[in-house]
C-alpha positions in Angstrom: 64.2 108.0 104.0 67.5 107.2 105.7 70.7 108.7 104.3 74.2 107.3 103.8 76.9 109.1 105.7 80.4 108.6 104.2 82.9 108.1 107.0 86.1 107.5 105.1 87.3 106.8 101.6 90.7 105.1 101.1 92.7 104.3 98.0 93.6 100.6 98.3 96.0 100.4 95.3 99.4 101.9 96.2 100.2 102.1 92.5 97.0 104.1 91.6 97.9 106.5 88.8 95.4 108.0 86.4 98.2 108.2 83.7 98.5 104.4 83.7 95.0 103.4 84.7 94.0 102.3 81.2 95.1 98.7 81.3 98.4 99.7 82.8 97.8 98.7 86.4 97.2 102.1 87.9 93.5 101.6 88.6 91.9 103.5 91.4 90.5 100.9 93.8 88.5 102.7 96.5 87.3 101.4 99.9 84.3 103.4 101.2 83.3 103.2 104.8 79.8 104.5 105.6 77.0 104.5 108.1 73.4 103.8 107.2 70.5 103.6 109.7 72.8 103.0 112.7 74.9 100.3 111.0 78.4 100.6 109.6 79.2 99.4 106.1 82.1 99.0 103.8 82.1 99.0 100.0 85.3 97.9 98.2 85.8 98.3 94.4 88.8 96.3 93.2 87.9 96.4 89.5 90.6 96.5 86.9 89.4 98.6 83.9 88.9 96.6 80.7 89.9 93.4 82.6 86.6 93.6 84.5 84.8 94.5 87.7 85.0 93.2 91.3 82.9 94.5 94.2 82.5 93.7 97.8 79.8 95.1 100.2 79.2 94.5 103.9 76.5 96.2 106.0 75.9 94.9 109.4 75.7 91.1 109.1 74.8 91.1 105.4 77.2 91.0 102.5 77.5 90.6 98.8 80.2 90.0 96.2 79.8 90.5 92.5 81.6 91.5 89.3 82.8 90.2 85.9 86.2 89.1 87.2 84.6 86.6 89.6 83.7 83.0 88.9 80.0 82.2 89.4 80.6 80.3 92.6 82.3 83.4 94.1 79.3 85.7 93.5 76.6 86.0 96.2 74.2 88.5 97.9 72.5 88.4 101.3 70.5 91.5 100.3 66.8 91.2 99.2 63.8 93.4 98.5 63.3 94.3 102.1 66.7 96.2 102.0 65.3 98.6 99.4 66.2 101.7 101.5 69.8 100.7 101.7 69.9 99.6 98.0 68.3 103.0 96.9 70.8 105.0 99.0 73.8 103.0 97.6 72.4 103.6 94.0 72.8 107.3 94.6 76.5 106.6 95.1 76.5 104.6 91.8 76.7 101.3 93.7 74.3 98.7 92.0 73.8 96.0 94.6 72.6 92.6 93.4 69.7 91.1 95.3 69.1 87.6 96.3 
């Protein structure tokens, strides 16, 4: 089975602060760059605690967007059952990818 290699993790929220992260605006919002099976990917978590979740994923030419903070028309996924190796590898990182 192919493995995910983490290339970089970046905090996207300049105001991230664990002391204020509980509905105070200091949420950690991490961008994770990785390589899987020769393709580069990016996972971004811009969730806001109790206000909801918001996730973006791009691997090669496929992408997905999901979360409770999005309207239904904003949610989509190009991933399907044939992407099971990638989806399984991402699940190990606690990333639950929706499938088309």
